[in-house]
Structures are given as C-alpha cells and as structure tokens.
N, C-alpha and C positions, 0 to 999 in steps of 0.2 A: 589854257592850252586849246580848249575847244573853240574859243573865240579866234585864236590865231589860225587854227585849221579851217575854220569857216571862211576866213578872209582868203586863205590860199585856195580853197575850193572855188571861190568866186573868180579869182585871178585865172585859175585853170580853165574854168568854163569860158571866160572871155577869150583866152588864147585859142581854145578849140573853135570858137565862133569866128575869130579873125582868120584862122587857117582855112576855114570853109569859104571865105570870101574869094570871089573869082579874081579880083584885081591882085590880091595878095598872092594867090596861087601862081600868078604869072610873073611875079617879082621874086626871082630865085633867092636873092640875098635876104629879102624880108621874110620869106617863107622859112628859109633855113634858120634865121634868127629866132623866129617864133617856135619852130620845131625844137630847137635846142632848149628854150625856156620850158616848153611843155615837157620835154623828156626829163628835165631836172626835177619836175614835180610829180611825174608818173607814179613813182613808188610811194610817195607820201600820200597822194590822193587815193591810191588803191588800198593802202593800209587804213586810211580814214574811213573809206567805204566799208571795209571789213569791220572796223570798230563800231560803226553805226548799225551794222547788221547784228552784231553781238548785243549791243544795247537794246535793240528792238526785241531780240529773243529774251533777254533778261526781263524787260518790261512785261512781256507776255507771260513768262513763268510766274512772276510776282502777282500778276492779275489772277492767274489760276489759283495760286495759294490763298489769295484773299477771298475769292468768290466761289471756288469749287468745293463741293462737299464729298465728292467721290475720292476715297482714300487712294485708290490705285492711280488715278490721274494726278493727285496731289504728290504722290511719291515720285512719279515720273518727272513732274515739274520741278520738284526739289532737287532731284539728281541732276537734271539738265542745268538748273540754276547754278549749282556748285561748279559744274564744268565750265559754264559760261563766265562765272566770276573769275576763275583762273585764267581763262582766255582773255578776258578784259584786262587783267593786270599785265599779261604778256604783251598785248598790243599797245597798251599805254607806255610800257617801257620802250618798245620799238619806236613809237611816235616821238617820245622825248629825244631819242637819238636822231631821228630824221629832222627834228626841228632845231637841232643845234646849229649855230652860225656856220655857214659854209665857207670853206677856203675858196676865194675867188679864182685861185689858180687850178683848182681840181679838174676842171674840164679841159685844161690845156695839154698840148703835147709836151713831152719831156725831153730835155737835152741832158744826156748822161756823160760825165767825164770820169774816166778811170785812169789813175796814175800810179806807177810803181813807187813804193816808198822805201823804207829801210829794208835791207836784205839783198842788195845787189841783183844778180841775174835771177835769183829765185823770186824776188819781189815782182819782176817783170813777168815771169812765168805765171805767178799767181794772179796778176792783173789780167792775163789772158784767160785764166780759169774763170774769173768773175765775168769777163765779157761773154764767154760761152754760156755761163749760167743765165745771164740776162737775155742772151739771144734765144735760148730755149724757152725761157719764161715768156718772152715776147711772142714766140710762136704759139704758145698755149693760149694767149689772149688775142691772137690774130692781129697783133700790132705790126705796122710797117716799120722796118729799121733802115735808117739812112746814115751811113758812116760819114761824119763831117771831117774828121782828120785822124790820122793814126801815125804812130812812130814805133814800128816793130823793132825788136831787138834780135840779135843774131842767134841766140840760143832758144828762141821761141818766146811767145808772149809779146808784151808791149811795154815801152817806157810810158806811153800815153795813148789812149784811144778815146775819141769823142764821137758820140752818135746821137741821133734823134729818134725817138719813138713816137709814132703818131697812130691814132685810132681812138678807141673808147677810153677816155680818161686815164691815160698812162701816168700823168703826173700825180694824180690822186693816189695811185697805188705805189708808185716808185719813190715818192718823196721821202719815205722812211729809210731809204738806203744810204743817204748822205752820211759820211763819217769814215773813220778808219777801220778797215777790215783786216784782221790779223790771221795768219796761217801758221800752224805748227805741224811740221812734217820733215821727213828726210828728203832733202832736195835731190833732183836728178843729177845735179852738178856736184853732189857730195859723195866722195869715194869711201869715207870712213863710216858711213851709216849713222851719223849723229843727227839728232832732231834739231832743226833750226826754226827760229821764229822770224817771219818776215811780214811785211805789211803793204797794203795798197790803199789809196784813198779813193773814195767815190763821192762825186758831187752831182746832185740831181737838180736841174734848174727848169722852171716853167718856160716854155717858148714865149717870147715877148711879142705882143701885138704891136703893130706900127703906131697905133694911137697911144700906146703906153710909153714907148721909148722913141723919141725923135732925135736922132743923132745928126748933128750938122756936119756936112762934108768938111767944113773948116776945122773941125775937131779931130779929123782923122789923118794919119800919116800912113800911106799905102805903099808898100814895097813889093816888087815881084822878083822872083828868082827861080832857078831851076830846081825841080824836085830832086830829092836825094834818095827817096825810098822806092820800093817796087811799084810797078804800075804800067810797064810797057815802055817801048822806046820813045814814043812821042811825049810821054810825061817827063822823061829825063833829058830830052834834047830841046825843049822849049821852055820859055820863062812863064810857066803856068802856075807855079806856087805863089801864094799870096800871104803877106804878113801885114796885118792892120794894127796900128797903135792908136789907142784912144788917148789923145794928148792930155785932156784934163785929169784923167785918173791914172794914166800910165799903163792901162791894161793892154796886153799884147795877145793877139789871136793869130794863129797860122793855119793854113789849109792847103794841102797839096795832093789830096787823094784823087781829084778829078783831073782829066786831061785839059779841060777848058779853064782858062784864067777867070773867065766870067763866072763859071759855076763855083770855083773855089772862093772867089770874092763874095758871092751871095751867101755861101755857107759860113764863111768867116764872120760876115755881118750878123747872121742869125745867132751865132755863138756869142759874139760881142754884146748884142742887144739883150740876150738872156742873162749874161753876167751883170750887165748894168742894172737890169730890172731887179735881179736878186740882191745887188748891193743896196739899192734904194729900199727894198722891202726889209732887208736885214737891219738897216739903220732905223726904219720905222718901228720894227719889232723891238729893237733895243730900248726905245722910249717906253714901250709897254711891258717890258720884261718884269717889272715889279708886280704887275697884275696877273701875269700868267707865265709860268716857267714849265713848259711841257717837257717831260723827260724823253719824249719820243721824237716829236717833229721839229722842235725848235732848239735842240741842243747844239753845241759847238760842232761845226763840221770837222774839226780836228780831233774830236773825242773818239776814243776806241769804242766802237759799237758792237762788234761781233768777232768771235774767234772760231776758226775752222780747225779742229784738232783731228788730224788724219789717223794717228796711232789708235785713238779711241773711237774713231768714227763719229765724233761729237761736234755739234754746232751749238754755240752759246751766244745768245743775244743779251748783252750786259745791261741794256736799258730796262728790260722787263724781267730779267732773271729767267729767261726761257732756255731750256736745254733739250736738244733733240739728238737721239742716237741713230740718225739716218742721213749722215753727211753726203753719201753718194747720191741719194735721191735729190737732195737739195741742190747739189752742184749740177744735176741734170735738169734743173729748172723747176723742181717741185717746191716752190716757195710759198704756196697758198697758205699753209698753216702759220708760217712765220708772219706773213703780211697781215693776215686776219687778226692775230693776237696783238700786233703792233697797232693796228687800226683801232681795236677795242680799247687798248690801254690809252691811246690818244683821246678817244671819245670820253673815257672815264675822267681823264684830267680836265677836259673841256667842260664836262658837266659840273665838276667841282667849282670851276672858275665862274660859271654863270649861275650857280645855285644861290 
C-alpha cells in the first residue's frame, strides 16, 4: 500500500508542477484536464500526508520509550503512542478505501430517467414525487438540472421525465438510484381510503463523452413533429419536437421540451449517447459478472430496490436492509444517510473482490 501511495504522491507532485507551467496555464483545456486529475487525488494525498505525520509521531514516541529514563515522559509517550496506533489503524482503513479501483464514470454528469410503472395515475404521481425529491437533493449539492424531456399526465406527475445533473460528480452519488422504487399509500385518486402499491422505475446513466460514443449519421432516423405537451404557443404550432431512432439497436429517444428543434435534437442525441454507452458497459460488465456481483451498483435495473411506506412513515432499501422512519425528510431531498450507506456497502463488496 505504501509503495502504491508513494507512486501516487509522485504523480501528484508532477501534476502540480505541470499546472505551474506558464504554457499549460494558458491552455485552458490542458489546464482543466490536469486540474481534474489533481482534484481526483487531493483527498488521497492529504490522507497520506496525515498518515506520514502519524507515523513520524509514533517513531518519536517509540524512541522516547527506548532511550528516556524519566518516568513521567515515558508515561506521556506511552499514552500518545496508544492514541497514535489507533489513529494509524483508522487512517489505514481510509486509505484502503481511497485506493480501491475507481469507477471511470464517477466524475461524469448524470442523466436520470424516471418512468411511471404499475399503478396507473398513482404511479405517475409517484414519479413526480421522485422527481421533486431528486430536484431538492440536487439543490443541496449545488448541481445544475436540465430537463431533457418530459411527458406530464393530467392528474399530476409524469408518465416519464428525463433530466441531466451537472456539477461535482453527480453520477458517483446518483448511480445507486437505478431500479424500481415502490410506494405504498392511499392515492389521491382513491375514494375508499384503501392503501395501494404502485411503482416507478429510475435509470441513472453517465453522460457519454464524444470520444466514447461515435454515432454515425447514417445510423440515425430523425423525425420532427409538433409538440403535444405544455410549453407555450410556439412549441405547439411548430415542428420543434424531435424523435431519433438508432437503427442498429432500435433505440428511440424523443425530446420536445425546448422551443427550438436544434436544441431538442442536441438533447435527444445526449440521451441516446448515454443509453448506448450504458448498453456497451452493461455488456462488458456481464462478462465480468462471475468475478464481482455487487448487490448495490450492478444489480438488475428492473429489480425492486426501495419501498416508500407512507402509513408507517418508513423507507426501506432492500439491497442493504436499511430502514428509516423519516420518510418525509427523505422525500424532501434528505438522502445523505441513504446514499452514504449504499456507498459504504458498495465499497465493502469491492474490497472483498480485490482482497
């Protein structure tokens, strides 16, 4: 581990030196690329510096115990040594996590797709609740949200809504949300007061870089039509909506939220590229499934991952057996505890696979 950290320290120092170079500073793209690499190492190097300081203190205390005859000094050194040994173990555990293989998608923006599932109108209303939950969560993280496409339903909520989150590593945090979310409550549309179970599916995709997905125009069938949803007169009276079909895979993406056909086309291509990238990565992962089957981040996107029980104010994440009795706070965007426990469980699985 120390050898690996020493190599990273050398890489980090070289990055810092390059960023100080005047020519690099004037090349915005190059500087941004180096800054991104440096940022990904900041925490690891800071923790390694902390570790080296603790080891230095341990060496000093051991030297006092070996050479000093003053009992009071020896007692103080022994006390500090015990504290530092505990601190050393804590930092080593933290460094092991920091040195785990990184998901190359973690630094990317996230495209989130929410669709109403079983449950009729209530499923659409629940899809709207999930969208509001993620909107508030995004606000807490200071992420920018850009709606790519939406299909509202008459009673409130959405049949489907797709949006992109951009900012500080939204995919790294949001990737655990893919799967089926189930709600148990008395629907607003239910007159008899019976509890219903409905569902909505969430898919979180990393935004694809142009170099990762190169879609040939010959592989695309692009149709334009008039938007049918809300958005103002100009949306509904011009052929601004766009439907793109990827001929080799049959994937279809529509976008109609913008008044501009050009903007709708650009957004639809972003969603299509993200779906194609996810398809490629899913196929690659299937080949490696025997070596690692994470219960958190690599499960089937059609699997039921979480239940929101309104009568009991209970949220249950079925992947890690987590139950919280503060449903209202979670739906208001307070997902920090859930996300942290999912991340910890995923890291524990990864540590088992690399051990």
